[in-house]
Residue, then its C-alpha position, 0 to 999 in steps of 0.5 A: m200758191a193759194g192759201a199761203k199766208k205771209t209771214e209777219p215778224g212777232k208782236a214787239r213784246r217787252m225786253k228786259i235786255k236794254k241797249g248799253d247792258k253788259v250780257l253774257v252768251i249762254a247758248g250758241k257758238d260764242r257761249g261764254r263770251e261777254g259783250t255790250v248790247i249795240a242794239v235792240r229789236p223787240d219785234r224779232q226778240q233779237v239783240l246785237v252785242q258787240g264782238v259776238n256773233l261775227i259774220r263776214k259780210n261781201t260789200k259792193v264797192n261804192y264811191q262814197g268814201q273819203r275823197g271819193a275813194k272806193e269802199g268795199g270788199i269783205v266786212t266783218q260785222e256782228a249779227p243779231i242774236h236771239v234774246s233767249n241766248v243771253a243773260l244780263v250780267d249783274p254789275e256787282t257780282k259780275k255773274p249772270t242774272r235774270a232782270g225784273y222790275r220793282l215799282d218805286g213810287e210812280s217809276k219802274v226800276r230794274v232789279a237783278r233777281a239773284s241780288g235784288k240790287d238795282i240794275 
């Protein structure tokens, strides 16, 4: 294929959702569900949310389990979801909000846009 460009993931942009945040899914098959962010992938603009976007995955049998036991079969695990499909939950009002930043001396502090309180 002459002239075909190899596609690369986008440049890692700063994401306002961090690991450990409580988020609400606002779009997709799991809309309305809440969970905690397990992992963040800024290069792909994706987050992994606990208990959301579950998939069933076939894993190969390996003999590296406890005491040489066979491990494998069908495993249920979380799949990444795009960061635009989740909203940060304000810890005080328990409602979805956007995140912003405020300069506090030399440090940046994350704030909830709706209430203006620190996150």
